[in-house]
C-alpha positions in Angstrom: 9.1 35.2 15.2 9.1 31.7 13.4 8.2 31.6 9.5 8.5 29.0 7.3 10.0 29.9 3.6 8.9 28.0 0.7 11.4 26.9 -1.9 9.7 25.4 -4.8 11.3 23.8 -7.7 9.3 24.6 -10.7 11.5 22.6 -13.1 10.8 19.5 -11.0 7.1 20.5 -10.0 7.9 20.5 -6.7 5.7 22.7 -4.3 4.9 22.7 -0.7 7.7 20.1 -0.2 11.3 22.2 0.4 11.4 24.7 2.9 13.5 26.9 5.2 12.7 28.2 8.5 13.6 31.6 9.7 13.7 32.7 13.4 13.8 36.4 14.5 14.2 36.8 18.0 15.7 39.2 20.8 19.1 38.1 20.1 19.3 38.0 16.3 18.2 35.4 13.9 18.7 32.0 12.4 18.0 29.8 9.5 17.1 26.4 9.0 18.1 24.4 6.0 18.6 27.0 3.3 17.5 24.7 0.7 19.2 23.7 -2.7 21.2 25.8 -4.7 18.6 26.4 -7.4 16.5 28.3 -4.8 18.7 30.7 -3.3 17.3 33.5 -5.1 14.0 32.7 -3.9 15.2 32.4 -0.2 17.2 35.7 -0.6 14.0 37.4 -2.0 12.3 35.9 1.1 15.0 37.1 3.5 14.6 40.9 2.0 11.0 40.7 2.6 11.3 40.0 6.2 14.0 42.6 6.7 16.9 40.3 7.2 20.3 42.2 6.8 22.4 39.6 9.0 22.2 36.1 9.8 23.5 35.1 13.1 23.4 31.2 12.8 22.3 28.8 10.0 21.4 25.3 11.5 21.7 22.4 8.9 19.7 19.2 9.9 21.6 17.5 7.3 23.6 18.1 4.1 21.4 16.3 1.5 21.2 18.6 -1.4 17.7 19.8 -1.0 18.6 20.7 2.5 21.6 22.3 2.2 22.9 22.8 -1.4 22.6 26.3 -1.5 24.6 27.0 1.9 27.7 27.9 -0.1 25.5 30.8 -1.5 24.3 32.0 1.7 27.3 32.1 3.3 28.8 34.4 0.5 25.9 36.7 1.0 26.0 36.3 5.0 29.7 35.7 6.0 28.9 36.5 9.3 26.9 33.4 10.0 28.0 30.5 11.9 26.8 27.2 10.5 25.9 24.3 12.9 26.1 20.9 11.6 27.0 17.3 12.3 30.7 16.4 12.5 30.4 14.0 10.0 28.9 16.8 7.6 32.1 19.1 7.8 34.5 17.6 5.4 31.4 17.8 2.8 30.7 21.1 3.4 34.5 22.3 2.9 34.8 20.2 0.1 31.4 19.0 -1.6 32.6 17.1 -4.6 32.0 13.4 -3.1 28.4 14.7 -1.9 27.7 15.6 -5.2 28.9 12.7 -6.9 26.8 10.3 -4.5 23.7 12.7 -5.0 24.0 12.1 -8.7 24.1 8.3 -8.2 20.9 8.2 -6.1 19.0 11.1 -7.4 19.9 11.4 -11.1 18.3 14.3 -12.9 16.7 15.5 -9.7 20.3 16.2 -8.2 21.2 18.2 -11.4 18.0 20.2 -10.9 19.0 21.2 -7.4 22.6 22.2 -8.5 26.0 21.9 -7.2 27.0 22.8 -3.9 29.8 25.6 -3.3 32.1 25.1 -0.2 32.2 26.9 2.5 35.4 28.1 4.7 36.1 25.9 7.7 35.9 29.0 10.2 32.3 29.2 9.3 31.5 26.0 10.6 30.7 24.7 14.2 29.7 21.4 15.9 28.0 22.1 19.1 25.8 20.3 21.7 24.0 23.3 22.8 23.7 26.7 20.9 24.0 30.0 22.7 21.2 31.7 21.5 18.6 33.2 23.8 17.3 30.1 26.2 19.7 27.8 24.5 19.0 25.5 21.5 19.8 21.8 22.1 21.5 20.2 19.2 20.2 16.1 19.3 22.1 13.9 16.8 19.7 11.8 14.8 21.1 9.7 12.6 18.9 7.4 10.3 17.8 9.4 7.5 21.5 10.3 7.3 24.6 9.7 9.3 24.8 13.2 9.4 21.4 13.9 10.4 20.5 16.2 13.7 17.6 18.1 15.3 17.5 21.4 16.9 15.1 22.0 20.1 14.6 25.5 21.5 12.3 26.6 24.2 9.3 27.0 21.3 10.4 24.6 18.6 11.7 21.3 17.7 13.0 21.4 14.0 12.8 17.8 13.3 14.6 17.4 9.9 13.1 13.9 8.5 13.7 11.9 11.8 9.8 11.2 11.6 10.0 11.1 7.9 7.8 13.3 5.3 4.7 15.2 6.9 1.9 16.9 4.9 -1.1 18.4 6.9 -4.4 17.6 5.7 -7.9 19.0 6.6 -8.6 16.7 9.1 -5.1 14.9 10.2 -1.8 14.3 8.4 0.0 12.2 5.7 3.3 10.8 6.8 5.7 8.4 5.0 9.1 7.3 6.0 12.2 8.9 4.6 14.9 6.0 4.7 17.1 6.3 1.5 20.1 4.3 1.3 21.9 3.8 3.4 19.0 3.2 6.1 19.6 1.5 9.6 16.3 0.8 11.2 18.1 0.7 14.6 19.5 4.1 14.3 16.0 5.4 13.2 14.2 4.3 16.1 17.1 5.5 18.7 16.9 8.7 17.1 13.2 9.0 17.7 13.6 8.2 21.2 16.6 11.1 21.7 14.1 13.6 20.4 11.0 12.2 22.5 12.0 14.3 25.6 11.1 17.3 23.3 8.2 16.7 22.0 6.0 18.9 24.2 6.9 21.8 21.7 5.7 22.5 18.2 7.2 20.2 15.7 8.9 21.9 12.5 9.3 19.6 9.7 11.9 19.9 6.8 9.1 18.4 4.6 6.8 20.1 5.2 5.1 22.1 7.8 4.2 22.4 11.5 2.4 20.1 14.0 1.8 20.9 17.6 1.1 17.1 18.8 4.6 15.8 18.9 3.5 12.6 20.7 1.2 11.9 18.3 3.6 12.1 15.3 6.1 10.0 17.3 3.7 7.2 17.8 2.2 7.4 14.3 6.0 7.3 12.7 7.5 4.5 14.9 4.2 2.2 14.1 4.6 3.2 10.4 8.4 2.5 10.1 8.2 -0.9 11.4 5.1 -1.6 9.4 6.9 -0.7 6.5 10.1 -2.9 7.1 7.9 -5.8 7.6 6.1 -5.5 4.2 9.1 -5.0 2.6 10.7 -7.9 4.1 7.7 -10.1 3.0 7.8 -8.9 -0.5 11.7 -9.6 -0.5 11.2 -13.2 0.8 8.5 -13.9 -1.5 10.1 -12.3 -4.8 13.8 -12.5 -5.9 13.5 -9.3 -7.6 10.5 -7.4 -5.7 8.3 -4.9 -7.7 8.3 -1.6 -6.3 4.6 -0.7 -7.2 3.5 -3.9 -6.0 5.0 -2.8 -2.7 3.8 0.5 -2.6 0.1 -0.8 -3.6 0.7 -3.1 -0.8 1.9 -0.6 1.7 -1.2 1.8 0.6 -3.5 -0.9 1.7 -2.1 -2.0 5.3 -0.7 1.4 6.1 -3.5 3.8 7.1 -1.8 6.8 7.2 0.2 6.1 4.2 -3.1 5.5 2.4 -3.8 9.1 3.1 -1.8 10.0 -0.1 -5.1 9.5 -1.9 -6.2 13.0 -0.4 -3.0 14.9 -1.5 -3.0 17.0 -4.5 -2.3 15.2 -7.7 1.3 16.8 -8.1 2.2 15.9 -4.2 0.6 12.7 -5.0 3.0 11.9 -8.2 6.2 13.0 -6.0 5.5 10.9 -3.3 5.0 8.0 -5.3 8.8 8.7 -6.8 10.1 9.2 -3.3 8.4 6.4 -1.9 10.7 4.2 -4.4 13.8 5.8 -2.8 12.3 4.8 0.8 11.7 1.1 -0.3 15.4 1.0 -1.7 16.8 1.8 1.5 14.9 -0.8 3.3 15.7 -3.4 1.1 19.5 -2.7 1.2 18.9 -2.9 5.0 17.4 -6.1 4.9 19.9 -7.4 2.4 22.6 -6.8 5.0 20.4 -7.5 8.1 18.7 -11.2 7.0 21.2 -12.0 4.1 
């Protein structure tokens, strides 16, 4: 049984954005991305409602604060759980000070609202290519959104993190936006999409936000969108020494039909998307500065 657990952050007005996934099966259970430190009580209440007394595994798609900031609190409550992460994430999980400072620099008050990450012991951490759970869970390195990003594919699911960006289901389709904060590398993102392509015959479970059955449709839309955004941002960078963020966003809302669906999002979610679109563009500008000079 697979359930999405909402981890809303009222202080930021975030709803239907941050989530954890809980899988309960014949060999135990696992949790994917426990969320930020500020939502651990919400998570624990949900686990209680689902009757979870033990956790076998915790899978981390990556260690940004909104995905893994609460991991130390979760391990304190479930010390038996094994945490599967990318090898580049290991030192940050044991000593999260540098990660916290970096989060403050990029996210500012948002990072403060998420709360500080507690360290976890080395013996709780594992880096694996295949997780020995039921029929096996493939661990797929998928850098791009972050150097320590990875996806998890089982028989009936693909936890894709943010390899395809931000997803939101609409009444007659979906909204999608690239998630490319600094440090973004276009080539890594495209390679990671190719890496998960063999596993798109099963439902996609997004970190942000929800589930979609047609994986190839998402892959096509996300790849085309990413390339389009880089082209649009490059054009603005060429034309302006200091590109205006809102002008770029307005241009993207005109040229990208999938991003244009933001007008059908609830007002609070649309406001949040405008904020994070700026972070996406910043990552692209930084990439283009290195790429094009």
